[in-house]
C-alpha positions as MATLAB code, in Angstrom:
seq = 'MMRVMPLLVLVHAGVAALWLGAMAYSLFAVQPKLAAMIGDADPERVEDAQRVLAHGNRWRVVALIVTLWLTGLALLVLRPAPWPAMVAKSLLLAAASGLFWWVSWRGWPRRVFALPAELPALRRRFRAVAVTMLLLVGTAFAISHLA';
ca = [
     153.131  134.065  -75.927;
     154.138  132.398  -72.674;
     150.557  132.659  -71.410;
     149.477  130.406  -74.241;
     151.789  127.574  -73.198;
     149.929  126.479  -70.048;
     146.649  126.474  -71.964;
     148.141  124.439  -74.819;
     149.665  121.954  -72.377;
     146.356  121.654  -70.524;
     144.337  121.113  -73.699;
     146.870  118.684  -75.178;
     147.227  116.596  -72.009;
     143.510  116.779  -71.277;
     142.509  115.586  -74.744;
     145.075  112.772  -74.624;
     143.806  111.720  -71.194;
     140.216  111.893  -72.418;
     140.931  109.659  -75.421;
     142.957  107.225  -73.310;
     140.332  107.123  -70.570;
     137.449  106.658  -72.999;
     139.195  103.727  -74.655;
     140.035  102.097  -71.320;
     136.501  102.589  -69.998;
     134.995  101.100  -73.137;
     137.333   98.114  -73.165;
     137.306   97.227  -69.484;
     133.910   98.423  -68.251;
     131.309   98.963  -70.975;
     131.973   96.046  -73.323;
     132.212   93.337  -70.628;
     129.124   94.654  -68.851;
     127.102   94.716  -72.066;
     127.942   91.082  -72.686;
     127.085   90.223  -69.064;
     123.797   92.164  -69.119;
     122.561   90.776  -72.403;
     124.246   87.416  -72.226;
     126.563   85.625  -74.573;
     123.686   83.517  -75.842;
     122.455   86.389  -78.005;
     125.484   87.947  -79.743;
     123.274   89.904  -82.150;
     121.634   91.791  -79.250;
     125.073   92.595  -77.832;
     126.066   93.853  -81.273;
     122.909   95.996  -81.490;
     123.649   97.518  -78.074;
     127.227   98.302  -79.091;
     125.982   99.970  -82.278;
     123.613  102.156  -80.258;
     126.426  103.165  -77.887;
     128.878  103.858  -80.730;
     126.443  105.843  -82.883;
     127.647  109.401  -83.442;
     130.969  109.013  -81.640;
     133.207  108.785  -84.716;
     133.337  112.537  -85.269;
     133.867  113.237  -81.574;
     136.963  111.053  -81.630;
     138.116  112.621  -84.903;
     137.843  116.007  -83.147;
     139.947  114.686  -80.254;
     142.597  113.357  -82.635;
     142.735  116.588  -84.657;
     142.975  118.643  -81.458;
     145.753  116.380  -80.187;
     147.741  116.790  -83.402;
     147.227  120.566  -83.630;
     148.093  121.277  -80.009;
     151.064  118.916  -80.223;
     152.413  120.736  -83.270;
     151.866  124.114  -81.606;
     153.693  122.949  -78.487;
     156.555  121.628  -80.570;
     156.913  124.994  -82.324;
     156.633  127.049  -79.122;
     158.609  124.756  -76.834;
     160.901  122.420  -78.703;
     161.264  119.087  -76.949;
     163.813  116.311  -77.427;
     163.415  115.157  -81.030;
     163.692  111.406  -80.411;
     160.797  111.582  -77.957;
     158.664  113.700  -80.263;
     159.361  111.474  -83.265;
     158.436  108.405  -81.211;
     155.275  110.093  -79.918;
     154.312  111.216  -83.429;
     154.766  107.712  -84.813;
     152.684  106.220  -82.002;
     149.891  108.752  -82.534;
     150.036  108.267  -86.305;
     149.639  104.512  -85.816;
     146.721  105.028  -83.388;
     145.117  107.509  -85.804;
     145.510  105.009  -88.639;
     143.920  102.251  -86.586;
     141.042  104.551  -85.701;
     140.591  105.269  -89.400;
     140.477  101.512  -90.101;
     137.957  100.908  -87.303;
     135.724  103.782  -88.406;
     135.730  103.505  -92.172;
     136.609   99.877  -92.865;
     136.080   97.679  -89.841;
     132.840   99.135  -88.531;
     130.914   98.945  -91.834;
     132.148   95.368  -92.194;
     130.891   94.630  -88.697;
     127.503   96.289  -89.229;
     126.795   94.126  -92.268;
     128.393   90.933  -90.951;
     126.539   87.660  -90.814;
     126.015   86.262  -87.301;
     128.656   83.593  -87.906;
     131.228   86.293  -88.771;
     130.708   88.328  -85.585;
     132.962   86.398  -83.166;
     136.036   86.783  -85.395;
     135.261   90.448  -86.029;
     134.823   91.078  -82.296;
     138.186   89.465  -81.577;
     139.829   91.618  -84.245;
     138.182   94.779  -82.909;
     139.319   93.962  -79.376;
     142.889   93.406  -80.575;
     142.818   96.720  -82.441;
     141.313   98.500  -79.423;
     143.970   97.118  -77.071;
     146.667   98.119  -79.556;
     145.243  101.649  -79.809;
     145.131  101.873  -76.014;
     148.784  100.839  -75.786;
     149.825  103.261  -78.537;
     148.012  106.259  -77.045;
     149.078  105.322  -73.513;
     152.726  105.089  -74.543;
     152.523  108.418  -76.395;
     150.926  109.961  -73.302;
     153.729  108.613  -71.113;
     156.382  109.950  -73.504;
     154.760  113.396  -73.318;
     155.116  113.476  -69.584;
     158.590  112.004  -69.463;
     160.125  114.155  -72.218;
];
C-alpha cells in the first residue's frame, strides 16, 4: 500500500500543476498574443481563433478534474491530512469545478452564438471567471503543499 502513495501524490500534484499551468498559459500568453496577432479591430476573427484553439479541450479538462478529485480522495483515505486544510481545498476545487461547468456548458454556447456587439462583455466575463478559477486552483494547490 505504501508504494501507491508516491504514485498518487505524483499524479495528484502533476494534474493540479497541469491544470494550473494550462490556465495561466492561456490567460497570460495565448489570449493576449491572439489579440495582438489578429488585432483588436476584428474581434470576430479573434473569437474564431479562440474557438479553434478551444475545440475538443472540454473533455480533457473534465478528465483532469475527475483525476484530481479521485486521487485527492484516495490520498485522504490513505494518508489523512489536517481536516481544515482538506475542507478548504475541497471547497476551492468544488468552486473551480463549478466555474468550469459554467464556462463549458453555459458560457461557451452563449459566446459561440453571441452577436458581435455582445462579445466584449462576454470576453470580460470569461476573463474574470478564468482569473477566479486560476486563483481557486492555485490556492488549492498551495494548500496541498503546505498541509
